[in-house]
C-alpha positions in Angstrom: 0.2 -0.1 0.0 1.0 3.7 -0.8 0.2 7.0 -0.6 1.3 8.7 -4.0 1.4 12.4 -2.6 4.9 13.4 -3.6 4.1 11.4 -6.9 0.8 14.2 -7.5 3.4 16.5 -7.1 5.6 15.5 -9.9 8.1 13.6 -8.1 8.6 9.6 -9.2 12.0 9.0 -8.0 11.9 5.8 -5.8 7.9 6.3 -6.7 6.3 2.3 -5.3 4.6 1.8 -8.2 4.0 -1.6 -7.9 1.8 -0.8 -4.6 -2.3 -0.4 -4.3 -2.0 3.4 -4.2 -4.5 5.2 -1.9 -6.0 8.6 -1.7 -6.8 10.2 1.5 -7.8 13.6 2.4 -4.4 15.1 2.1 -4.3 14.0 -1.6 -7.7 14.8 -2.4 -7.3 18.2 -1.3 -3.6 18.8 -3.0 -5.6 17.8 -6.4 -9.0 20.0 -6.0 -6.6 23.0 -5.7 -5.2 22.5 -8.9 -7.3 23.1 -12.2 -9.5 20.3 -13.5 -6.8 19.9 -16.5 -4.2 19.3 -14.3 -6.2 17.1 -12.1 -6.7 14.6 -15.2 -2.6 15.0 -16.1 -1.5 13.9 -12.8 -4.0 11.3 -12.3 -3.0 10.0 -16.0 0.6 10.1 -14.9 0.2 7.7 -12.2 -2.1 5.2 -14.2 0.9 5.3 -17.0 3.2 4.2 -14.0 1.1 0.9 -14.2 -0.1 0.8 -10.8 -2.6 -2.0 -9.5 -5.1 0.1 -9.0 -6.3 3.3 -7.0 -8.9 3.5 -4.3 -10.2 6.6 -2.8 -10.4 6.3 1.3 -13.0 8.1 3.7 -15.6 7.9 1.0 -14.3 10.4 -1.4 -15.6 11.1 -5.0 -12.8 11.2 -7.4 -15.2 13.2 -9.7 -16.0 13.2 -13.2 -13.0 13.7 -14.9 -11.2 11.2 -13.0 -13.5 8.5 -13.7 -13.5 9.4 -17.1 -9.7 9.1 -17.3 -10.0 5.5 -15.6 -12.3 4.7 -18.5 -10.3 5.6 -21.0 -7.4 4.2 -19.8 -8.8 0.8 -19.0 -7.9 1.6 -15.3 -9.4 0.1 -11.8 -10.8 3.2 -9.0 -12.3 1.7 -5.8 -13.8 3.7 -3.2 -13.9 2.8 0.7 -15.9 4.1 3.6 -12.8 3.5 6.0 -10.5 6.2 7.4 -7.3 6.0 5.2 -4.7 4.7 7.7 -7.7 2.0 8.9 -7.9 1.1 5.1 -4.0 0.8 4.5 -4.1 -1.2 7.7 -6.2 -3.3 7.0 -5.5 -4.0 3.4 -1.7 -4.7 4.4 -3.1 -7.5 6.3 -5.1 -9.3 3.7 -2.4 -8.9 1.2 0.0 -10.2 3.4 -2.1 -13.4 4.0 -3.1 -13.3 0.4 0.2 -13.3 -1.4 2.8 -14.4 1.4 4.3 -17.9 -0.2 2.3 -21.3 0.5 3.1 -25.0 0.3 1.1 -27.8 1.7 2.5 -31.0 3.4 1.2 -34.5 3.6 0.9 -34.6 7.5 -1.7 -34.0 10.4 -1.6 -30.8 12.7 -2.0 -30.2 16.2 -1.7 -27.8 18.9 -0.2 -29.3 22.2 -0.1 -26.7 25.0 0.4 -23.8 22.7 3.1 -25.8 20.4 2.1 -26.8 17.2 3.4 -29.6 16.1 3.4 -31.1 12.5 2.8 -34.9 12.5 4.4 -36.5 9.2 4.7 -39.9 8.1 4.0 -42.5 5.3 0.4 -43.1 4.8 -1.1 -45.8 7.2 1.6 -45.2 9.7 -0.8 -44.1 12.8 -0.6 -40.1 12.1 -4.8 -40.0 12.5 -4.8 -42.3 15.6 -2.1 -40.0 16.9 -3.8 -36.8 16.8 -7.0 -38.3 18.3 -5.7 -39.8 21.0 -4.4 -36.2 21.6 -7.2 -34.7 21.0 -9.1 -36.9 23.8 -6.5 -35.5 25.8 -7.4 -32.0 25.4 -5.3 -30.8 22.9 -6.6 -29.0 19.7 -6.6 -30.6 16.6 -6.1 -28.5 12.8 -5.8 -30.6 10.3 -5.3 -33.9 9.0 -3.7 -35.8 6.1 -2.5 -32.8 4.1 -1.6 -29.2 5.9 -1.7 -25.7 4.1 1.2 -23.5 5.3 2.0 -20.2 4.8 4.7 -17.9 5.6 4.0 -15.1 7.4 6.1 -12.1 7.8 9.0 -13.7 6.3 9.6 -15.6 9.9 6.2 -17.5 11.0 5.2 -20.6 9.3 1.7 -20.8 9.9 -0.5 -24.0 9.8 -4.0 -24.5 8.6 -6.7 -27.1 7.0 -8.0 -27.1 3.6 -11.7 -25.3 3.4 -13.3 -29.0 2.3 -11.9 -31.1 5.1 -11.6 -28.5 8.2 -12.7 -30.1 11.8 -12.5 -33.2 10.1 -10.6 -36.3 10.6 -10.5 -39.9 8.6 -9.5 -43.3 10.8 -9.3 -46.7 9.5 -11.9 -48.6 10.7 -14.3 -45.7 11.6 -14.3 -43.2 8.8 -15.1 -39.6 8.3 -15.4 -37.9 11.9 -16.8 -34.3 12.6 -13.7 -33.5 15.7 -15.9 -30.6 16.8 -19.2 -32.4 16.8 -17.7 -35.0 18.8 -15.4 -33.4 21.0 -16.9 -29.8 21.5 -15.3 -26.6 20.0 -13.0 -26.6 22.2 -10.8 -29.1 20.3 -10.7 -27.3 17.3 -8.0 -24.8 16.3 -8.1 -23.0 13.0 -4.4 -22.0 12.0 -1.5 -22.4 14.1 2.4 -21.5 14.0 4.5 -24.6 13.5 6.6 -24.8 16.2 8.2 -28.4 15.8 7.7 -31.3 13.2 7.8 -35.0 14.6 8.4 -37.8 11.8 6.8 -41.3 12.4 9.0 -43.8 10.6 8.7 -47.6 10.8 10.7 -49.2 13.4 12.9 -51.4 11.2 13.5 -48.5 8.5 14.7 -45.8 11.4 17.9 -45.1 11.0 20.6 -43.1 13.4 18.2 -42.4 15.8 19.0 -40.0 18.7 19.2 -41.6 22.1 20.3 -38.6 23.8 18.8 -35.5 22.3 22.2 -33.9 22.1 21.9 -33.6 18.4 19.8 -30.7 17.3 17.6 -31.8 14.2 15.8 -29.2 11.6 12.9 -29.5 9.1 13.0 -27.2 6.1 9.9 -25.8 5.2 9.5 -22.4 2.7 13.2 -22.0 3.9 12.5 -21.7 7.3 14.1 -24.3 9.8 11.6 -25.9 12.3 12.6 -28.3 15.1 12.5 -31.7 14.2 12.4 -35.6 16.0 11.8 -38.9 14.3 10.0 -41.4 16.3 9.9 -44.8 15.1 6.9 -46.8 15.4 6.1 -50.5 16.2 3.4 -52.2 17.9 2.6 -51.1 21.7 4.5 -47.7 21.3 1.8 -45.1 22.9 2.8 -42.7 20.0 0.9 -39.8 21.3 2.2 -39.7 24.6 5.6 -39.6 22.8 4.6 -37.0 20.7 3.1 -35.3 23.5 6.5 -35.2 25.4 8.6 -34.4 22.4 5.8 -31.2 22.4 6.5 -30.4 25.9 10.0 -31.0 25.6 10.4 -28.8 22.6 8.6 -25.9 25.2 11.3 -26.1 27.4 13.5 -25.5 25.2 12.2 -22.3 24.1 12.4 -21.2 27.3 16.3 -21.6 27.3 15.8 -25.9 29.2 17.6 -27.9 27.5 17.3 -31.6 29.5 19.5 -33.5 27.3 22.5 -30.7 27.7 21.9 -30.3 31.3 22.2 -34.6 32.2 25.2 -34.6 29.9 26.8 -31.8 31.9 26.0 -33.2 35.1 27.6 -36.3 33.7 30.6 -35.0 33.0 30.6 -33.0 36.2 30.4 -36.2 37.8 33.2 -38.1 35.9 35.7 -35.3 36.2 35.1 -35.7 39.9 36.1 -38.9 40.3 38.9 -38.6 38.5 
């Protein structure tokens, strides 16, 4: 979004021509101070820069001559009742959301005690069953099977569900379940920041599994690195409990407390003291 005050005065150096241009009271007062022919000339100079569109805030009327020019140039004019700065702020948020980098992951998403956990794994490994068990523990469901992710403000990965599958989860043997209807609306979160990625792998296929937690692993999404843990799957293991602990441990690490490093430090101190 941009207010083209200097451009209307004829100064186009560093003009942000790729931005939506907003005319507020100051710009409109300046235009009205000019003769009608000069107003048309200044507006036409904006149109020649191939700007996306022109919005008049505060329900300001562009005038017949300006509308005539926009029709001649096949150019879009809009009018808003919003105060100029409110319009700019709200439109900026909408534009950032719609034009942010986006991708999709074949994964499920859940909010565990404020930690957004993306659960990956090949089909049939138990992602949905794990999420269902976490919902039963009181945590919030975000998405099942396919998760849409967008990069907000070039730093935060925000996950949500496709519209058609929102609030629904598919469990083999049970079919499609409406989570909000079964567990209540408190069990639903529309979108959540991705703080941790958990990958479920078959026990026999797991290689170089971290036994201490000292090695930090990351998973890259849209150029951003997120904490990543790999959990081997075998009959009898409580996956939901393991994912829950991984999320809580990740939350502790975000506060600066690392259990593995603390244990390693105490172990080294004990070894040194016994020499």
